[in-house]
N, C-alpha and C positions, 0 to 999 in steps of 0.2 A: 410515515413523516416524512414530510420535501426536506432536502438539506436546505434550501434559502428558510425555510418556516423555522428549522432547529437553529439556524445561523443567527434569525430575528429573536429569537427567544431567546438563546443565550447573551446574544447582546444587550438585550432588555434588563433581564435578568442582572446582569455583571452593571448594568450601570445605574439600578437600582441602589446594588452594592457600594457602587464607588459613592453615591450621594449621600448613602447610612454612613459609610466611614470619615465624611467629613466632619460628621457632629460628633466624632469620638474624642473626649479628654486629651491633652496633650500628654498627660502620664500613659495613656493606653494606644498613641496614635502607632508606635512602631508596630505592635503585636498587632491591631489591629489590620495595617498594610500586610504584614506577614500573613495574617488569615487568608486576608484577601487574595493575595497571591495566589495560595493554594486553593482555595476556591474557585478561581481563575482558571488555573490549571487543568481540575479535575471537570469543571463546567465545557471546557475548551475540548477536551480529549470526549468528551459525549458528542460535542457537537459535531466534531469530526470523525467521529469512530465508522464510520459506514468502510472507509476506504485505510483507515489507519492500519501502519503494521508498527511490529515493536519496536524497531528503531526510530521511528517516527515521533516516537515519545521526546526523543531528543533533539530532533531534527526539525520538528514542525510544531507541537505542542507548546513547548516553553515562550515564544515570540509573545503570544498574546498575554501569557501570564506576566511576564517582563515590560511589556508594556503597561499594563494594569498598574503593577508596583510603580515604574516611572512616573507616571502622572499622578498617581495618587501622592507621592513624595513631593513632587513639585507642587501640587495643587497649594500645598501649605506654604508656600512660599507668596502665593499671591494675597492680594487684598481680601478679606472676608465680607464679600456684599453679594446680593441677589443675583446681580446681573452676571458677574465671575464664573459664580457656581453655576449657572445654568448654561452659559457659554461653554464651561468646561467640560461639563454633563454631555453637551449635545456635540459634543466634537469625540468626547471619549466613544460614546456609542457608534458613531460613523466609525471612525477608525478601530474599533473592535469589529464590527462588521465586515469592513473593508481587509482586515485579518486575516478573518475566516474565508473570506471568498479567495485570497491569495494563496492560503493555504490548504485547501481544498483542492485548487488548480496544481500545487506542488504533487498532492498525494495522487492527484488523477493522472498527471503527466510523466510519472517516475517511470522509467524503461521507453518512454516514446514520446515526440517533441510534438506539441499540440500551440498553435499560433498565440493562445491565450497567455503561453509562461513567459512571454517576452514583458508581457504588461505586467504580470505578477514579481517579476523580478525587479521591476523599477519599484514597485509599492511596498514588495520588499526592503529593497535598499532603504526609500523613505524612511520606512517605520523604524529601520535599524539605525539610520542617524538621527532619529528623532529620538528613541529610546536611548540612546547613547546621549546624545545632549542634554535631556530631562534628568537623567540619573546622575552626570556628571558634575551639573550644576546644584542638584543637593547635597550630592557628596563634599564638593567645595564650602558649600554653604556651612558646613558643619566645623570648618574652622580647624581641619584636625593636623595634625603634626604629617611631615612628608610620606612616613612610612603606612600611615593610616589612610593617606588620600592613594598611595600607589595599591596599595593591597586591596581597599574597596574598589576602584577605578578599575584592575585585573577582573575580581570577580563578577563584578557587570561585562565586560566587555569580552570576557572568555568565549561566554556562550552566544553572545550576538556572533562574534565574529564566525565561531565554528558555525551556526545553523547559516549565514549569508552564504558561507563557502560552500556547503553541502548544497545546497539550493540551486550553484550554477549548474551540476550535471543532473542533478536529481537521481543519481543509482540508487539502486534496492539494497544498499548496502553503506556501511560507512567505511569509507578509505583511511589506512592508518595515516596517510599523509596528510590528511585534512586537521589533525590532531596537531602535528608538528607545524602546521602554516597557523594556525590558530595560536597556538601557543608565542611562536615568531613575533607575530604582529601583537601578541598582547603585552608583550615584553617592552617591545617598542614604546607602544601607547604608557607602560607604565613607567617608563624614563622620561617621558614627556611631562605626566603627572607630577614626578619626582622632581623636576627643574621647575615645572611652571609652582610648585608649593613656595619655592625661593624667592619666587619674583612679586614685587607689587602690583598685582592686575588686577583688576574686578573679576567677579567669580565670571560672571557672564565671557568677558571676553578670554577665559582659561576654555572654559568648556566648549568655546565655540570653537578654538585652535583645536582640541583633541576632536571634537568631531569634523573639521578638516582632515586631519591625519588620517582619520577612521576612513574617510572617503578615498583619499589616494590609497590609501593602502590596500581598500578592498576592490577600488577600480584595477590594480596592477596586478591583484590576486585573480580577480576574476578572468581577465584577460589572458592569464597564465593556464589556468586551468579549461579554460574554453582553447588553449593552442593558438591563440592569437594576440600574444604578447610581442610582436614587430618591432622595430626600432622605432617607427613613428609612434606607433603606440606608446611607448616609454619615453619618448620626448615629450607626447603631449602631457603626461601624467606629470613630469618633470617640471614642465613650465607652468602647471597647473599649482604645484608645491610651491616652487619661487614667488608664483605671483601671491600666493596665499600670506607666504612670509613677509612679503614687501609690505602689503596690504595691511597686516596683523601690525607691524610696526609704525605702520604712518597713521591709520586710524585709530590704533590704541598705543602711544606711548605709557611708557611707563611713568608712573606719579614717583 
């Protein structure tokens, strides 16, 4: 069976599973999502099995599963009508297929450079930020204490950051430094989550602010890992960060 055929089959099966999860009763919602995430991980491993190395079970396979979990949790925050169900279902299936293509490029490109890897990096970053936004929104919607928000957001973001950093070099191993960089970035996001827990801000605004910090942090770390963290690059990301803070304060004032 050709790879693209496997990707289509996997994305279609998971889309059907995503549709079924939406009809689970409230009491079983989180258990159903957890099972769906586990199934997505296994199905993704099957779809990507042709070139999958042992370490890639940690660096490539988890992102589709986390994306599935983020979309599933976020879906319950939307109005329950047929149009929204169909729209999210279609977007979920397209997103899953795009993630499989991206993961396949990562798996093939390890140890050598191909032109498509730059497009894969852009798509991978987009889905990392999207998954972060949806997960953070769902977590903050639970209205947990500050330590609960910080813990859950940390647990979600550490693997997202780690996978994004590994994808920069696509080495046939896991560099120990990647764990340290991912942990440092996660701690910064956790501290921001604690701060935002004490501010009377709408959930969406807080989630967007955390996603913005993730974007800036990953941009700096990506440039550093590529050996391209020059003064001009650092100044550009600093200006972006300052602009985001100003925009956040102006457009989303405290109530």
